[in-house]
N, C-alpha and C positions, 0 to 999 in steps of 0.2 A: 284861727285857733292861735293861742299864745304857745311860747315855748314850753312854759311850764304845764299846760295841758299836754301837749304832744309827749313830753318829757314823761310825764306820769303815766299816760296810756302805754307809752312803748316800755317802761319799765315794767307794769303788770305783766306784759307779754313774757318779757325777758325774764323776769323771776320764774315763772312757769317753765321755759323751755331750761333755763338753766339747771331746774330740779329735776326735769326727765333727763337732761345730758349726763347729770351726775349720777343718776340712780341707772340708767339704761346703758348710755354710750361709754362712759368712764368703766363701768363694771365689765362689760364685753371687752372693751381695749385692754383692761389689764388682764382678763382671763387669757386673750390671745397671746399677750406679750408673754405671760408666764409659762404657756404652751411653749413658745417660741424657746423662751431662754433655757427652759429645762431639757428640750433637743440640743439646743447648741452646747450646752455643758455636756450632756451625755457623750456627743459628738465630737468634744473637745475642741469646739470652734470658739468657745468662751472659757476661760478658767476662772475660778474664784480666787480671791486673794489668798496666799498662803497663811495669812494670819487671820483669817475669818473665824470668828467663834464658833459659829453654827454651819453645817452643811445647808445645801439647798432643800433638801427634803426636811429638815428640822426648822427652816425659818423661811418657808416658801412664800408666806406673805410679805414678810419684810424684804427679802432679796426682789421682789415683785412690785413693791409701794411704789409708786409715781403718780403724778398729777396729769391729766390730759387737758392740754389747752385748745380748745376748740376755737371757731370762728368767733370774732369779735362781735360786741354790740354796735348796732347801728347809732352813728353820732347825728343827732337832730341839728345841733349847733356845734361844730368840731372846736372852735375858741373855747366855747364855756367847758366843753367836755375836758379839755387840755387844762383850762384853770382849775377847775374842780379837783384835777387828779394832783395836779403841783399843791393846791393848799392843803389836800389830804395828807400827801407824802410830808410836808414840810412840818404840818401839824401832829406829826406821828401816829396818824390815826390810818395810815396805810402803807403799803411798801410799794417800791418799785415792781416786784414781782407780781402783786396782785394788780396794780394799775396797769402793766402791760398785758397781763394774762386777760384782762377786761376788753383790751383791743384786739386780743387773738394774737398777741406778740409773745415771744420769750424774750425775758430780760437781759439774760445772758448773752444772747446771740447780740441783742441791740448795745449792750455795753462793749462787747467785743468789737463791733463793727465802729464804733464810736472812738474805741483806740486806735484801730487801724487807720481811719479818717484824720484824726488828729495829729498822727506821726506822718501821714502823707503829707498833711498842709503843710507840717513843720519843716518836711525835707524840701518842699516845693518854694519853701520861703512865703507862705500865706499866711495871712493874719488869722486868729482863730474867729470863729462866728461871735457876733454880737452878743448873744447870750453866754457863751461861753465865756468872753473877757468881762462882763458885768457880773456874772458868777464868781468869777476868781478875785475880781477887784471888792466884792462884797466880803467875801470869806477872808481876804487880807486886811480889810477895814476892821471887821469883826474881831478876828485875833490881835490885832495890835491894840484894840480897845480893852480887851481882856488882858494881855499883858499890863497894860498902864493902871488896870483897876486892881491887879494882883501886887504890883510893885507899890501902890498905895496902901493896899491893907496890910503889907509887910512891914 
């Protein structure tokens, strides 16, 4: 069985389960969260911002608007999955938030952890990982080329 065949088969199942998860699990989780939030507000465990335009009762669905990230999709070939995600993000066809959610991760938690690790590495005198150094150099090269082309145009 080829990678493409396995991936196509897995994607069919994944699409079905994602639809079910969106319809059943997300709605139930959102309703449970709204019940908890309402009780927390009534008991004054949680207070709404003083400048809020609407009370909880006036905008219940807005206060409880959230996305639920479930478990990630099984990777048939991890390298190809990551390459696909990188290409989608770089082409502007996807976002870090969407790609991390596909893996069952929260992108904000990942970014915060990366910042902590980068600061720890710097404090310990360690070099950044090779991918980070390459990305930095690529960005530096690109900005230098843009500056040169801007100065030529002027």
